C-alpha positions, 0 to 999 in steps of 0.5 A: 803083485798082480791083483787088480788093485786100484792102488795100494793104495801097496822079501830079509837076509843081510849081505856084505857091504861089498855086495851093495857096492857091486849092484851099481856096476853095470848101468847102461847109458850114463855112469852108475851113480854112487852106491849105498855102501858108504855113507855118513853115520846116522849122527852125521846125517843132518850134515848131508849136502844140499841136493834135489831128489827125484821121487817117482810114485804111482799115485795120480789123483789130486787127493793121493798126490796131496797125501804123498806131499803131506807125508814128504813135508815131515822129511823136509822139516828134518832135512831143509837142505834137501829138495824133493821133486815128486813125479806122479803116475809112474808105473813099474815098466817106466821105472825098469826102463829108466834104470836100464837106460841109466836115467833112474830117479833117486827113489822109486815106489811101486804099487805091486810086489811082482817085480821085487824079485827081479829088481833084487836079483838084477841089482836094479834096486840097491841093497838097503841092508848095510844102511839099515844095519848102520842106522840101527833100523829095527825091522821087527817093527814090521810084521814078518809078512811085510818083511817077506815081500820086500827082499829076495835071495838075501837082498833087502832092495825095498821096504814096505810103505803102505799095505793092502789086506783082503777081507769080506764085505757084507751088505747088512740089509741083504744079510737080514741079521745073519752073521758073516760066515767064518768057514767055507761051509758057512759061506756056501750055506749063506750064499745060497740062502741070500741068492735070489733068482727069477722065474727062469732061474736066472740070478737077480742077487748073488749071495757070493760070487765064487768065480775066479773071474770076478773082480778080486777073486784071484787065486792069490787072494783066495789061497789063504782061506785054506792055507795053500802054498805056492812054492816048495822049499826048493822053489818049485811049484807046490800047486799040484802037491799041496792038497789045500789047493784041491780043497779050495778048487773043489769047494769053489767048483761046487758053488759055481755048479750050484749057480750054474756056470753059464747063468753065473757067467751071464750075471757076472758079465752084466754087473757094473764096473769094479772101479765105478759107482756102479759096483754091484755091491753098492747096488745090492746085487751081491751080498758078500764080496772079497775085497781090499781095505781101500774099498772102505774109502771108495764106499765113503765116496761113492755109496755113502748110504750103504749099510755094510760091515767087514770081517775076515774071510771065511776059512777051511772048516778044518783050519779054524786057526786061520780065521782072522788072517788073510792075504796082504801085499802093498806098496814098496819103495827103494833106491834104484841103481844109478841114483844120483844121491843115494845117501840122501835117497836112503834118508827119504826112504827111511823116513817114509817107511818108519816115521809114524806121523808120515805113515799115519798121514798117508793111511788116513788120506788113502785108507791103506794099512800103515805097516809099522806097529807104532803107526797101526797103534797110533791114536791119530790113526782113523780106525773105524770098525770097518777099517779096523778089520783090515788092521787085524788081518794085516797084523795076524801072524798067519796072514800070508802073501805071494812069495817073491819070484822072478816069474811072479806074473807068469805064475799067477797067470798060468794058475788063473788060466787053469782055474777059469777052465776048471770052473767052466768044466773043461778039466776032467782030472783036477789032480792031473790038471794041477800037476800040469800047472806045476810043470808049466811054472817049473819049466818057466823057472828053469828057463829063467835060471832058477 
């Protein structure tokens, strides 16, 4: 999803086999490759013919690429007759263009979930349901939330590889013995207490920055704090009708106003880059931040001396049942339409998404959350207290994600643009404004054939 991650590192109903066969029927360019509708039985999988698979992924740094190669190594031991050629640094638009042009790889991995709905609906990625059922893969080993963002409209066209979970990071020195807040009112009180201003009232240290323009403070990441939902059961936008969004934005605006919008904006714009060693959390300029599990690895590399802790995000005062949960999304992987060796490709996808050793290898190297119960409970998984926080968030039954939608990016951008106007004070009527966001989103859905 559109959340600004460096990397994840990172939606299920069965269909008939005939549906899977139909997904490869209209590839442009070269002939569509064979589909996943017919394949050797699981017991005969070892008899797959020699082949070379092309796997596209978005990892780019030397450490990331090595970790991915290490995970693939286990597959090579199982299938020595299959060569895997991994291509690094590939983004979603390149994957989509290759599929449309009839030059798809055998396997493709994406860092976001924004395109899953469109890939599933269009058949750009093949439905994995038939082979999942044939091989007896038990998807219950994945938390329900991880299953929810890999399929759309009954097509299980991707599987989760690694996941991101979002929580609260806090600077222990700045906290001065204070415990991390569990409710929004506690967050407000502590943010005010920890904020330091100069003689002119300008912010020198912020307890917590409530602006939706600050780094990871997207509406999708903040929404779970109040249990807000994006869509109604009929697929229409619920932003204007779910009172949780009004509750969240009212809380957020009150804290922005306490800082002073212009002062907060000047302070925010003067901070270091989110993806550099100048991050303001490292420098003691912000006491508490919303961030993903991968920040632990970045702190270890860029701010080794930082004394910090992690905790779940605070939640609405009247929703204590939500504490411990949060937002998750992650890397997804599947077999594109037109794959030259789809049966071999499925074996690779299955290995990377269900093999405990491979998932632990990736998680330990990249510090993203592994997705299966066995990998999260593995004694080989490195899970210091600060990282373990995010394992708990990911596994929490009330952790949510952004539901799959063909207009996912547009919908998030529309809501974000409104939130920026709101915090600036340019929205006179919050109720009317939120209903206006609903109309923009629903009108776009109608144009998309929703």
